[in-house]
All heavy atoms as TSV, in Angstrom:
chain	resi	resn	atom	element	x	y	z
A	1	MET	N	N	0.850	-1.169	0.000
A	1	MET	CA	C	0.000	0.000	0.000
A	1	MET	C	C	0.899	1.236	0.000
A	1	MET	O	O	1.843	1.327	0.745
A	1	MET	CB	C	-0.892	-0.037	1.242
A	1	MET	CG	C	-1.809	1.126	1.309
A	1	MET	SD	S	-2.967	1.211	2.685
A	1	MET	CE	C	-2.991	-0.319	3.484
A	2	SER	N	N	0.556	2.164	-0.848
A	2	SER	CA	C	1.381	3.362	-0.939
A	2	SER	C	C	1.116	4.285	0.245
A	2	SER	O	O	0.122	4.173	0.949
A	2	SER	CB	C	1.098	4.093	-2.252
A	2	SER	OG	O	-0.161	4.711	-2.181
A	3	LEU	N	N	2.002	5.213	0.424
A	3	LEU	CA	C	1.884	6.162	1.531
A	3	LEU	C	C	0.647	7.051	1.348
A	3	LEU	O	O	-0.070	7.337	2.306
A	3	LEU	CB	C	3.158	7.020	1.600
A	3	LEU	CG	C	3.272	7.973	2.778
A	3	LEU	CD1	C	3.219	7.196	4.086
A	3	LEU	CD2	C	4.552	8.755	2.692
A	4	LEU	N	N	0.389	7.450	0.108
A	4	LEU	CA	C	-0.765	8.306	-0.166
A	4	LEU	C	C	-2.072	7.573	0.132
A	4	LEU	O	O	-2.980	8.122	0.748
A	4	LEU	CB	C	-0.729	8.759	-1.629
A	4	LEU	CG	C	-1.788	9.770	-2.047
A	4	LEU	CD1	C	-1.634	11.040	-1.230
A	4	LEU	CD2	C	-1.662	10.092	-3.511
A	5	THR	N	N	-2.160	6.321	-0.260
A	5	THR	CA	C	-3.369	5.536	-0.004
A	5	THR	C	C	-3.561	5.330	1.489
A	5	THR	O	O	-4.673	5.435	2.003
A	5	THR	CB	C	-3.280	4.168	-0.715
A	5	THR	OG1	O	-3.028	4.399	-2.092
A	5	THR	CG2	C	-4.556	3.390	-0.563
A	6	SER	N	N	-2.489	5.058	2.194
A	6	SER	CA	C	-2.564	4.866	3.637
A	6	SER	C	C	-3.054	6.134	4.328
A	6	SER	O	O	-3.916	6.091	5.199
A	6	SER	CB	C	-1.188	4.466	4.171
A	6	SER	OG	O	-1.204	4.436	5.573
A	7	HIS	N	N	-2.524	7.260	3.925
A	7	HIS	CA	C	-2.920	8.534	4.501
A	7	HIS	C	C	-4.397	8.820	4.207
A	7	HIS	O	O	-5.143	9.268	5.079
A	7	HIS	CB	C	-2.036	9.655	3.953
A	7	HIS	CG	C	-2.368	11.012	4.509
A	7	HIS	ND1	N	-2.162	11.337	5.826
A	7	HIS	CD2	C	-2.900	12.112	3.927
A	7	HIS	CE1	C	-2.565	12.579	6.033
A	7	HIS	NE2	N	-3.013	13.068	4.896
A	8	HIS	N	N	-4.825	8.535	2.981
A	8	HIS	CA	C	-6.218	8.751	2.589
A	8	HIS	C	C	-7.151	7.873	3.426
A	8	HIS	O	O	-8.200	8.342	3.877
A	8	HIS	CB	C	-6.396	8.455	1.099
A	8	HIS	CG	C	-7.801	8.598	0.630
A	8	HIS	ND1	N	-8.423	9.821	0.514
A	8	HIS	CD2	C	-8.729	7.685	0.267
A	8	HIS	CE1	C	-9.652	9.641	0.097
A	8	HIS	NE2	N	-9.862	8.360	-0.059
A	9	GLN	N	N	-6.773	6.626	3.651
A	9	GLN	CA	C	-7.614	5.736	4.450
A	9	GLN	C	C	-7.688	6.194	5.900
A	9	GLN	O	O	-8.733	6.111	6.532
A	9	GLN	CB	C	-7.095	4.304	4.370
A	9	GLN	CG	C	-7.407	3.650	3.036
A	9	GLN	CD	C	-6.881	2.236	2.964
A	9	GLN	OE1	O	-6.082	1.820	3.800
A	9	GLN	NE2	N	-7.325	1.494	1.968
A	10	GLN	N	N	-6.587	6.699	6.433
A	10	GLN	CA	C	-6.599	7.211	7.807
A	10	GLN	C	C	-7.526	8.414	7.921
A	10	GLN	O	O	-8.292	8.527	8.872
A	10	GLN	CB	C	-5.185	7.602	8.249
A	10	GLN	CG	C	-4.286	6.433	8.549
A	10	GLN	CD	C	-2.866	6.877	8.848
A	10	GLN	OE1	O	-2.539	8.045	8.709
A	10	GLN	NE2	N	-2.024	5.935	9.243
A	11	LEU	N	N	-7.474	9.302	6.939
A	11	LEU	CA	C	-8.354	10.464	6.952
A	11	LEU	C	C	-9.811	10.043	6.836
A	11	LEU	O	O	-10.684	10.582	7.494
A	11	LEU	CB	C	-8.005	11.413	5.804
A	11	LEU	CG	C	-6.749	12.252	5.977
A	11	LEU	CD1	C	-6.513	13.081	4.723
A	11	LEU	CD2	C	-6.857	13.147	7.188
A	12	HIS	N	N	-10.067	9.047	5.985
A	12	HIS	CA	C	-11.435	8.566	5.797
A	12	HIS	C	C	-11.964	7.933	7.081
A	12	HIS	O	O	-13.104	8.168	7.467
A	12	HIS	CB	C	-11.486	7.563	4.642
A	12	HIS	CG	C	-12.871	7.126	4.300
A	12	HIS	ND1	N	-13.804	7.992	3.767
A	12	HIS	CD2	C	-13.492	5.944	4.433
A	12	HIS	CE1	C	-14.931	7.349	3.588
A	12	HIS	NE2	N	-14.777	6.100	3.983
A	13	ARG	N	N	-11.148	7.144	7.745
A	13	ARG	CA	C	-11.565	6.518	9.009
A	13	ARG	C	C	-11.819	7.583	10.069
A	13	ARG	O	O	-12.798	7.524	10.802
A	13	ARG	CB	C	-10.486	5.546	9.501
A	13	ARG	CG	C	-10.620	4.161	8.918
A	13	ARG	CD	C	-9.797	3.172	9.730
A	13	ARG	NE	N	-8.378	3.534	9.771
A	13	ARG	CZ	C	-7.472	3.102	8.900
A	13	ARG	NH1	N	-7.823	2.306	7.920
A	13	ARG	NH2	N	-6.221	3.459	9.017
A	14	ALA	N	N	-10.965	8.594	10.120
A	14	ALA	CA	C	-11.128	9.655	11.115
A	14	ALA	C	C	-12.388	10.468	10.827
A	14	ALA	O	O	-13.125	10.833	11.733
A	14	ALA	CB	C	-9.907	10.557	11.121
A	15	ALA	N	N	-12.651	10.730	9.557
A	15	ALA	CA	C	-13.819	11.538	9.194
A	15	ALA	C	C	-15.110	10.762	9.403
A	15	ALA	O	O	-16.123	11.332	9.789
A	15	ALA	CB	C	-13.712	11.992	7.750
A	16	SER	N	N	-15.077	9.464	9.151
A	16	SER	CA	C	-16.315	8.700	9.260
A	16	SER	C	C	-16.720	8.482	10.708
A	16	SER	O	O	-17.867	8.164	10.987
A	16	SER	CB	C	-16.173	7.359	8.535
A	16	SER	OG	O	-15.186	6.572	9.169
A	17	SER	N	N	-15.805	8.660	11.634
A	17	SER	CA	C	-16.140	8.464	13.036
A	17	SER	C	C	-16.686	9.728	13.686
A	17	SER	O	O	-17.182	9.689	14.796
A	17	SER	CB	C	-14.910	7.971	13.807
A	17	SER	OG	O	-13.921	8.983	13.800
A	18	LYS	N	N	-16.602	10.865	13.004
A	18	LYS	CA	C	-17.049	12.133	13.584
A	18	LYS	C	C	-18.512	12.387	13.221
A	18	LYS	O	O	-18.921	12.184	12.084
A	18	LYS	CB	C	-16.200	13.282	13.046
A	18	LYS	CG	C	-14.752	13.219	13.474
A	18	LYS	CD	C	-14.003	14.398	12.907
A	18	LYS	CE	C	-12.530	14.308	13.265
A	18	LYS	NZ	N	-11.778	15.395	12.648
A	19	PRO	N	N	-19.288	12.882	14.175
A	19	PRO	CA	C	-20.681	13.232	13.859
A	19	PRO	C	C	-20.785	14.353	12.830
A	19	PRO	O	O	-21.704	14.369	12.034
A	19	PRO	CB	C	-21.260	13.686	15.200
A	19	PRO	CG	C	-20.311	13.244	16.241
A	19	PRO	CD	C	-18.986	13.038	15.582
A	20	GLN	N	N	-19.822	15.269	12.842
A	20	GLN	CA	C	-19.837	16.372	11.881
A	20	GLN	C	C	-19.719	15.842	10.454
A	20	GLN	O	O	-20.352	16.358	9.538
A	20	GLN	CB	C	-18.689	17.347	12.185
A	20	GLN	CG	C	-18.631	18.539	11.256
A	20	GLN	CD	C	-19.847	19.430	11.396
A	20	GLN	OE1	O	-20.376	19.580	12.489
A	20	GLN	NE2	N	-20.301	20.003	10.310
A	21	ALA	N	N	-18.926	14.795	10.266
A	21	ALA	CA	C	-18.762	14.217	8.924
A	21	ALA	C	C	-20.080	13.611	8.453
A	21	ALA	O	O	-20.436	13.736	7.282
A	21	ALA	CB	C	-17.660	13.169	8.936
A	22	ARG	N	N	-20.802	12.965	9.378
A	22	ARG	CA	C	-22.097	12.399	8.997
A	22	ARG	C	C	-23.086	13.507	8.650
A	22	ARG	O	O	-23.880	13.373	7.718
A	22	ARG	CB	C	-22.643	11.521	10.121
A	22	ARG	CG	C	-21.915	10.187	10.227
A	22	ARG	CD	C	-22.673	9.219	11.101
A	22	ARG	NE	N	-22.775	9.683	12.491
A	22	ARG	CZ	C	-21.896	9.414	13.441
A	22	ARG	NH1	N	-20.835	8.682	13.163
A	22	ARG	NH2	N	-22.079	9.857	14.669
A	23	ALA	N	N	-23.044	14.597	9.380
A	23	ALA	CA	C	-23.915	15.744	9.077
A	23	ALA	C	C	-23.559	16.324	7.714
A	23	ALA	O	O	-24.444	16.707	6.943
A	23	ALA	CB	C	-23.788	16.798	10.163
A	24	ASN	N	N	-22.267	16.386	7.414
A	24	ASN	CA	C	-21.843	16.883	6.104
A	24	ASN	C	C	-22.317	15.967	4.987
A	24	ASN	O	O	-22.715	16.439	3.923
A	24	ASN	CB	C	-20.315	17.019	6.042
A	24	ASN	CG	C	-19.817	18.231	6.808
A	24	ASN	OD1	O	-20.580	19.126	7.142
A	24	ASN	ND2	N	-18.527	18.240	7.101
A	25	ASP	N	N	-22.276	14.653	5.230
A	25	ASP	CA	C	-22.757	13.710	4.222
A	25	ASP	C	C	-24.252	13.881	3.992
A	25	ASP	O	O	-24.722	13.839	2.864
A	25	ASP	CB	C	-22.459	12.269	4.647
A	25	ASP	CG	C	-20.982	11.933	4.549
A	25	ASP	OD1	O	-20.246	12.688	3.878
A	25	ASP	OD2	O	-20.567	10.929	5.152
A	26	ARG	N	N	-25.012	14.084	5.083
A	26	ARG	CA	C	-26.452	14.310	4.940
A	26	ARG	C	C	-26.729	15.599	4.191
A	26	ARG	O	O	-27.612	15.655	3.329
A	26	ARG	CB	C	-27.125	14.353	6.314
A	26	ARG	CG	C	-27.477	12.993	6.855
A	26	ARG	CD	C	-28.423	13.126	8.025
A	26	ARG	NE	N	-27.854	13.945	9.096
A	26	ARG	CZ	C	-27.195	13.472	10.146
A	26	ARG	NH1	N	-27.024	12.180	10.279
A	26	ARG	NH2	N	-26.714	14.287	11.060
A	27	ALA	N	N	-25.975	16.639	4.508
A	27	ALA	CA	C	-26.160	17.924	3.826
A	27	ALA	C	C	-25.818	17.798	2.347
A	27	ALA	O	O	-26.518	18.348	1.492
A	27	ALA	CB	C	-25.289	18.990	4.477
A	28	ARG	N	N	-24.764	17.060	2.043
A	28	ARG	CA	C	-24.372	16.869	0.644
A	28	ARG	C	C	-25.441	16.076	-0.104
A	28	ARG	O	O	-25.771	16.380	-1.254
A	28	ARG	CB	C	-23.024	16.150	0.571
A	28	ARG	CG	C	-22.491	16.067	-0.839
A	28	ARG	CD	C	-21.094	15.470	-0.881
A	28	ARG	NE	N	-20.135	16.376	-0.259
A	28	ARG	CZ	C	-19.301	16.020	0.718
A	28	ARG	NH1	N	-19.313	14.791	1.185
A	28	ARG	NH2	N	-18.460	16.889	1.210
A	29	ALA	N	N	-26.018	15.065	0.538
A	29	ALA	CA	C	-27.071	14.274	-0.093
A	29	ALA	C	C	-28.312	15.123	-0.325
A	29	ALA	O	O	-28.952	15.041	-1.378
A	29	ALA	CB	C	-27.407	13.060	0.774
A	30	LEU	N	N	-28.652	15.964	0.656
A	30	LEU	CA	C	-29.811	16.840	0.512
A	30	LEU	C	C	-29.585	17.849	-0.602
A	30	LEU	O	O	-30.488	18.124	-1.401
A	30	LEU	CB	C	-30.079	17.561	1.834
A	30	LEU	CG	C	-31.389	18.318	1.951
A	30	LEU	CD1	C	-32.562	17.354	1.806
A	30	LEU	CD2	C	-31.457	19.032	3.280
A	31	LEU	N	N	-28.384	18.375	-0.682
A	31	LEU	CA	C	-28.050	19.313	-1.750
A	31	LEU	C	C	-28.130	18.626	-3.117
A	31	LEU	O	O	-28.607	19.212	-4.084
A	31	LEU	CB	C	-26.645	19.887	-1.522
A	31	LEU	CG	C	-26.238	21.063	-2.400
A	31	LEU	CD1	C	-27.148	22.259	-2.130
A	31	LEU	CD2	C	-24.806	21.453	-2.135
A	32	GLY	N	N	-27.699	17.371	-3.182
A	32	GLY	CA	C	-27.792	16.615	-4.427
A	32	GLY	C	C	-29.234	16.397	-4.849
A	32	GLY	O	O	-29.567	16.504	-6.030
A	33	GLN	N	N	-30.093	16.108	-3.880
A	33	GLN	CA	C	-31.513	15.931	-4.191
A	33	GLN	C	C	-32.123	17.241	-4.672
A	33	GLN	O	O	-32.918	17.262	-5.610
A	33	GLN	CB	C	-32.275	15.437	-2.962
A	33	GLN	CG	C	-32.035	13.986	-2.659
A	33	GLN	CD	C	-32.807	13.540	-1.429
A	33	GLN	OE1	O	-33.229	14.363	-0.621
A	33	GLN	NE2	N	-32.996	12.239	-1.286
A	34	PHE	N	N	-31.757	18.337	-4.018
A	34	PHE	CA	C	-32.274	19.641	-4.426
A	34	PHE	C	C	-31.796	19.996	-5.837
A	34	PHE	O	O	-32.570	20.522	-6.647
A	34	PHE	CB	C	-31.838	20.724	-3.432
A	34	PHE	CG	C	-32.264	22.098	-3.843
A	34	PHE	CD1	C	-33.594	22.475	-3.760
A	34	PHE	CD2	C	-31.344	23.004	-4.333
A	34	PHE	CE1	C	-34.005	23.739	-4.150
A	34	PHE	CE2	C	-31.747	24.271	-4.722
A	34	PHE	CZ	C	-33.077	24.641	-4.630
A	35	ALA	N	N	-30.533	19.701	-6.135
A	35	ALA	CA	C	-29.994	19.998	-7.466
A	35	ALA	C	C	-30.720	19.177	-8.525
A	35	ALA	O	O	-31.046	19.690	-9.602
A	35	ALA	CB	C	-28.500	19.707	-7.503
A	36	ARG	N	N	-31.007	17.917	-8.218
A	36	ARG	CA	C	-31.733	17.060	-9.161
A	36	ARG	C	C	-33.143	17.599	-9.377
A	36	ARG	O	O	-33.637	17.666	-10.510
A	36	ARG	CB	C	-31.786	15.627	-8.625
A	36	ARG	CG	C	-32.340	14.647	-9.627
A	36	ARG	CD	C	-32.334	13.224	-9.091
A	36	ARG	NE	N	-30.987	12.822	-8.684
A	36	ARG	CZ	C	-30.691	12.334	-7.476
A	36	ARG	NH1	N	-31.615	12.178	-6.562
A	36	ARG	NH2	N	-29.455	11.992	-7.187
A	37	PHE	N	N	-33.807	18.012	-8.282
A	37	PHE	CA	C	-35.151	18.582	-8.393
A	37	PHE	C	C	-35.137	19.848	-9.240
A	37	PHE	O	O	-36.002	20.044	-10.095
A	37	PHE	CB	C	-35.694	18.878	-6.986
A	37	PHE	CG	C	-36.977	19.649	-6.990
A	37	PHE	CD1	C	-38.162	19.030	-7.342
A	37	PHE	CD2	C	-36.996	20.990	-6.659
A	37	PHE	CE1	C	-39.355	19.739	-7.358
A	37	PHE	CE2	C	-38.173	21.704	-6.670
A	37	PHE	CZ	C	-39.363	21.087	-7.024
A	38	ALA	N	N	-34.153	20.715	-9.009
A	38	ALA	CA	C	-34.060	21.967	-9.762
A	38	ALA	C	C	-33.817	21.681	-11.246
A	38	ALA	O	O	-34.386	22.359	-12.117
A	38	ALA	CB	C	-32.939	22.834	-9.198
A	39	LEU	N	N	-33.011	20.676	-11.540
A	39	LEU	CA	C	-32.740	20.322	-12.932
A	39	LEU	C	C	-33.987	19.793	-13.620
A	39	LEU	O	O	-34.300	20.179	-14.756
A	39	LEU	CB	C	-31.617	19.277	-12.979
A	39	LEU	CG	C	-31.047	18.946	-14.346
A	39	LEU	CD1	C	-30.381	20.182	-14.940
A	39	LEU	CD2	C	-30.044	17.816	-14.231
A	40	VAL	N	N	-34.750	18.937	-12.932
A	40	VAL	CA	C	-35.989	18.398	-13.499
A	40	VAL	C	C	-37.012	19.513	-13.701
A	40	VAL	O	O	-37.681	19.579	-14.733
A	40	VAL	CB	C	-36.552	17.274	-12.591
A	40	VAL	CG1	C	-37.970	16.909	-12.977
A	40	VAL	CG2	C	-35.651	16.051	-12.660
A	41	LEU	N	N	-37.110	20.406	-12.713
A	41	LEU	CA	C	-38.047	21.518	-12.827
A	41	LEU	C	C	-37.679	22.436	-13.990
A	41	LEU	O	O	-38.553	22.878	-14.752
A	41	LEU	CB	C	-38.068	22.306	-11.521
A	41	LEU	CG	C	-39.138	23.379	-11.396
A	41	LEU	CD1	C	-40.526	22.755	-11.429
A	41	LEU	CD2	C	-38.945	24.157	-10.115
A	42	THR	N	N	-36.406	22.701	-14.165
A	42	THR	CA	C	-35.946	23.531	-15.278
A	42	THR	C	C	-36.261	22.877	-16.616
A	42	THR	O	O	-36.726	23.537	-17.556
A	42	THR	CB	C	-34.429	23.786	-15.165
A	42	THR	OG1	O	-34.164	24.400	-13.915
A	42	THR	CG2	C	-33.924	24.667	-16.286
A	43	GLY	N	N	-36.027	21.565	-16.696
A	43	GLY	CA	C	-36.345	20.839	-17.927
A	43	GLY	C	C	-37.829	20.857	-18.236
A	43	GLY	O	O	-38.234	21.049	-19.386
A	44	ALA	N	N	-38.667	20.681	-17.209
A	44	ALA	CA	C	-40.114	20.701	-17.411
A	44	ALA	C	C	-40.579	22.082	-17.876
A	44	ALA	O	O	-41.422	22.185	-18.775
A	44	ALA	CB	C	-40.821	20.301	-16.120
A	45	CYS	N	N	-40.028	23.126	-17.287
A	45	CYS	CA	C	-40.398	24.494	-17.701
A	45	CYS	C	C	-39.942	24.768	-19.134
A	45	CYS	O	O	-40.662	25.407	-19.908
A	45	CYS	CB	C	-39.796	25.523	-16.755
A	45	CYS	SG	S	-40.591	25.536	-15.148
A	46	GLY	N	N	-38.781	24.281	-19.490
A	46	GLY	CA	C	-38.294	24.448	-20.860
A	46	GLY	C	C	-39.176	23.724	-21.860
A	46	GLY	O	O	-39.491	24.258	-22.934
A	47	LEU	N	N	-39.607	22.527	-21.506
A	47	LEU	CA	C	-40.491	21.755	-22.382
A	47	LEU	C	C	-41.843	22.446	-22.525
A	47	LEU	O	O	-42.396	22.538	-23.626
A	47	LEU	CB	C	-40.667	20.342	-21.819
A	47	LEU	CG	C	-41.424	19.346	-22.687
A	47	LEU	CD1	C	-40.696	19.134	-24.009
A	47	LEU	CD2	C	-41.573	18.033	-21.952
A	48	LEU	N	N	-42.368	22.952	-21.418
A	48	LEU	CA	C	-43.640	23.672	-21.464
A	48	LEU	C	C	-43.529	24.920	-22.336
A	48	LEU	O	O	-44.418	25.203	-23.151
A	48	LEU	CB	C	-44.066	24.058	-20.048
A	48	LEU	CG	C	-45.418	24.755	-19.918
A	48	LEU	CD1	C	-46.542	23.836	-20.363
A	48	LEU	CD2	C	-45.633	25.197	-18.487
A	49	THR	N	N	-42.424	25.640	-22.209
A	49	THR	CA	C	-42.207	26.834	-23.027
A	49	THR	C	C	-42.143	26.473	-24.507
A	49	THR	O	O	-42.741	27.149	-25.354
A	49	THR	CB	C	-40.899	27.538	-22.605
A	49	THR	OG1	O	-40.991	27.861	-21.215
A	49	THR	CG2	C	-40.651	28.790	-23.419
A	50	LEU	N	N	-41.449	25.391	-24.818
A	50	LEU	CA	C	-41.349	24.954	-26.212
A	50	LEU	C	C	-42.726	24.580	-26.760
A	50	LEU	O	O	-43.068	24.942	-27.897
A	50	LEU	CB	C	-40.397	23.754	-26.309
A	50	LEU	CG	C	-40.131	23.216	-27.706
A	50	LEU	CD1	C	-39.411	24.271	-28.543
A	50	LEU	CD2	C	-39.310	21.948	-27.629
A	51	MET	N	N	-43.535	23.893	-25.954
A	51	MET	CA	C	-44.879	23.525	-26.407
A	51	MET	C	C	-45.743	24.767	-26.655
A	51	MET	O	O	-46.474	24.823	-27.643
A	51	MET	CB	C	-45.550	22.614	-25.374
A	51	MET	CG	C	-44.965	21.222	-25.340
A	51	MET	SD	S	-45.652	20.200	-24.024
A	51	MET	CE	C	-47.390	20.254	-24.392
A	52	VAL	N	N	-45.662	25.758	-25.780
A	52	VAL	CA	C	-46.437	26.992	-25.959
A	52	VAL	C	C	-46.009	27.707	-27.237
A	52	VAL	O	O	-46.847	28.183	-28.010
A	52	VAL	CB	C	-46.288	27.914	-24.726
A	52	VAL	CG1	C	-46.814	29.310	-25.012
A	52	VAL	CG2	C	-46.999	27.304	-23.536
A	53	ILE	N	N	-44.701	27.752	-27.484
A	53	ILE	CA	C	-44.200	28.409	-28.708
A	53	ILE	C	C	-44.708	27.681	-29.947
A	53	ILE	O	O	-45.181	28.306	-30.904
A	53	ILE	CB	C	-42.659	28.478	-28.689
A	53	ILE	CG1	C	-42.195	29.483	-27.639
A	53	ILE	CG2	C	-42.112	28.846	-30.074
A	53	ILE	CD1	C	-40.707	29.457	-27.392
A	54	LEU	N	N	-44.644	26.352	-29.935
A	54	LEU	CA	C	-45.099	25.583	-31.095
A	54	LEU	C	C	-46.600	25.728	-31.305
A	54	LEU	O	O	-47.068	25.871	-32.445
A	54	LEU	CB	C	-44.716	24.108	-30.931
A	54	LEU	CG	C	-43.220	23.795	-31.036
A	54	LEU	CD1	C	-42.968	22.331	-30.734
A	54	LEU	CD2	C	-42.698	24.157	-32.412
A	55	LYS	N	N	-47.373	25.668	-30.236
A	55	LYS	CA	C	-48.828	25.813	-30.361
A	55	LYS	C	C	-49.195	27.215	-30.855
A	55	LYS	O	O	-50.090	27.370	-31.691
A	55	LYS	CB	C	-49.521	25.550	-29.016
A	55	LYS	CG	C	-49.495	24.113	-28.584
A	55	LYS	CD	C	-50.455	23.310	-29.430
A	55	LYS	CE	C	-50.568	21.894	-28.884
A	55	LYS	NZ	N	-51.530	21.100	-29.649
A	56	THR	N	N	-48.505	28.233	-30.350
A	56	THR	CA	C	-48.767	29.601	-30.774
A	56	THR	C	C	-48.424	29.777	-32.251
A	56	THR	O	O	-49.178	30.402	-33.010
A	56	THR	CB	C	-47.963	30.595	-29.921
A	56	THR	OG1	O	-48.286	30.384	-28.548
A	56	THR	CG2	C	-48.270	32.032	-30.296
A	57	THR	N	N	-47.314	29.216	-32.661
A	57	THR	CA	C	-46.905	29.295	-34.069
A	57	THR	C	C	-47.925	28.594	-34.958
A	57	THR	O	O	-48.310	29.119	-36.013
A	57	THR	CB	C	-45.514	28.656	-34.251
A	57	THR	OG1	O	-44.594	29.288	-33.370
A	57	THR	CG2	C	-45.031	28.808	-35.679
A	58	ALA	N	N	-48.387	27.423	-34.547
A	58	ALA	CA	C	-49.382	26.692	-35.336
A	58	ALA	C	C	-50.695	27.471	-35.413
A	58	ALA	O	O	-51.324	27.552	-36.476
A	58	ALA	CB	C	-49.619	25.316	-34.725
A	59	TYR	N	N	-51.109	28.049	-34.300
A	59	TYR	CA	C	-52.353	28.825	-34.283
A	59	TYR	C	C	-52.242	30.040	-35.200
A	59	TYR	O	O	-53.143	30.334	-35.981
A	59	TYR	CB	C	-52.683	29.263	-32.849
A	59	TYR	CG	C	-53.925	30.119	-32.772
A	59	TYR	CD1	C	-55.184	29.541	-32.778
A	59	TYR	CD2	C	-53.821	31.508	-32.715
A	59	TYR	CE1	C	-56.325	30.322	-32.721
A	59	TYR	CE2	C	-54.957	32.300	-32.658
A	59	TYR	CZ	C	-56.209	31.706	-32.661
A	59	TYR	OH	O	-57.332	32.484	-32.605
A	60	LEU	N	N	-51.120	30.760	-35.089
A	60	LEU	CA	C	-50.954	31.979	-35.890
A	60	LEU	C	C	-50.806	31.678	-37.374
A	60	LEU	O	O	-51.121	32.523	-38.208
A	60	LEU	CB	C	-49.773	32.794	-35.375
A	60	LEU	CG	C	-49.990	33.494	-34.038
A	60	LEU	CD1	C	-48.714	34.203	-33.596
A	60	LEU	CD2	C	-51.146	34.473	-34.098
A	61	SER	N	N	-50.330	30.493	-37.708
A	61	SER	CA	C	-50.199	30.168	-39.132
A	61	SER	C	C	-51.568	29.925	-39.753
A	61	SER	O	O	-51.752	30.139	-40.959
A	61	SER	CB	C	-49.303	28.948	-39.307
A	61	SER	OG	O	-49.933	27.794	-38.826
A	62	HIS	N	N	-52.548	29.493	-38.948
A	62	HIS	CA	C	-53.898	29.256	-39.465
A	62	HIS	C	C	-54.829	30.446	-39.250
A	62	HIS	O	O	-55.861	30.551	-39.905
A	62	HIS	CB	C	-54.521	28.018	-38.806
A	62	HIS	CG	C	-53.826	26.752	-39.180
A	62	HIS	ND1	N	-53.796	26.261	-40.468
A	62	HIS	CD2	C	-53.129	25.862	-38.449
A	62	HIS	CE1	C	-53.127	25.134	-40.505
A	62	HIS	NE2	N	-52.699	24.863	-39.279
A	63	HIS	N	N	-54.484	31.314	-38.326
A	63	HIS	CA	C	-55.304	32.493	-38.014
A	63	HIS	C	C	-54.426	33.744	-38.046
A	63	HIS	O	O	-54.056	34.255	-36.989
A	63	HIS	CB	C	-55.955	32.353	-36.628
A	63	HIS	CG	C	-56.806	31.151	-36.487
A	63	HIS	ND1	N	-56.323	29.938	-36.050
A	63	HIS	CD2	C	-58.129	30.966	-36.723
A	63	HIS	CE1	C	-57.311	29.070	-36.020
A	63	HIS	NE2	N	-58.424	29.665	-36.423
A	64	PRO	N	N	-54.097	34.204	-39.245
A	64	PRO	CA	C	-53.222	35.383	-39.304
A	64	PRO	C	C	-53.925	36.615	-38.732
A	64	PRO	O	O	-55.143	36.746	-38.815
A	64	PRO	CB	C	-52.960	35.565	-40.802
A	64	PRO	CG	C	-54.009	34.768	-41.498
A	64	PRO	CD	C	-54.487	33.723	-40.544
A	65	MET	N	N	-53.142	37.491	-38.175
A	65	MET	CA	C	-53.695	38.705	-37.556
A	65	MET	C	C	-53.962	39.765	-38.625
A	65	MET	O	O	-53.293	39.903	-39.574
A	65	MET	CB	C	-52.722	39.262	-36.514
A	65	MET	CG	C	-52.544	38.322	-35.352
A	65	MET	SD	S	-51.379	39.005	-34.190
A	65	MET	CE	C	-52.342	38.921	-32.715
């Protein structure tokens, strides 16, 4: 085992035993869920906007002003 790997494992063991590290993991997971929700919401709004543009274009092509 290399020195870098050994050091990394020691840090990981030390971090996993601390309550603060578990809180950070929960916060990171919650942030990931929020980011996924925001991405899905943005995609849905973009799709809705595209549908409105297409429907408006189709309507105006048959009913000129």
